[in-house]
C-alpha angles and dihedrals in degrees: 000000000000110000090217091062091051091047090052090052090048092052091050091050090053092052092043095062095035099240095316091138092058102035106028104036101026106197096337095101132355136208086238090061092057094042094050094046093048091050091047092049090051092050096044095047101041115126126224118268127234130262090257092048113019095183111121117254112239120223113255103204124063129180119197114199115203140168106277094243092050093047091050094048092048093052091046089056094043116013091182093051094120092054093048092047090054090054092048091050088056089057092044092051097047095042090050094054100257127137122231126211093184137014108271120251127197127203125195111214133175128241115187094201092063122095121229087266094046124108136174125184123191126185133193142161122261113229111207106180095157105025116181089215116078113227109215117235114249117243118202113258109235134242129091102215108022115094112235136183115279112249097335113197143171119218108210112213089329092291114075124051114211116188114214106230104155133072091230122039124179118201127193148095097289116099093232093067119104088235114035117202115202095210123118091210091061119087120244089249103020108159144350132218118205132186107232127169091345095309134094112241123194122218127188107224097212092284121186097237100030132236122268126198114192087347093304120118108237141180096190130012136171104229121235128187110276096027112147113216119197123193117168107317093334127102123202122185117202117213135171134175119252112236113255117252124228089260091055095049094043091239120139132203115262116260118255116267112256112256123241 
């Protein structure tokens, strides 16, 4: 796995717990330890892809076992750590070329036999044969010549997968939006997503509570896979597949024409 992706995860972990690794635990456990073990668990437990899409499928459930005192102190610093870690694992998977069947979740569990510097990460695949949440069928985005994102989706509160199939998508509480959010803290017409120059761009439509992407208040933002959108009490995670390279598809460049 690309070291830059792991380093990015490590940096986000450091910010997430506001320096707890450096100031609270000293050298007992580091953000790097968790980032490396999560990345290794993803890599070691990935499943093979399919002939139509050979990219490996990343596991979507991770359990981090920690010394009870360390686990308690981490959660005191950041009660929503599990949720944020799940979102960061989405970004790690998509940026590293993996495919996801479900939005990743991360649990923090205790293991009394571990020292304060000890850490175990286990990963597995969630099997949802009879999910209570209906996954909408993807419809091909038009046009013939314009390049578009590959399999763009929004994950609504980690439960519902909503494929983006239109060039203009309105999101809000009102029932005439393409995506209706049942959240009283969301405006009737909260935001809009438009397909421009082959990319989806998010626009806040003068909402009452504002639109946040990766915890930054925005008015306009070019969406990237792994972006976490927050409106009111609702979280939306944007993902898209990275196009397969020639090496992934097994295709090779044509040989040069013989001269003469």
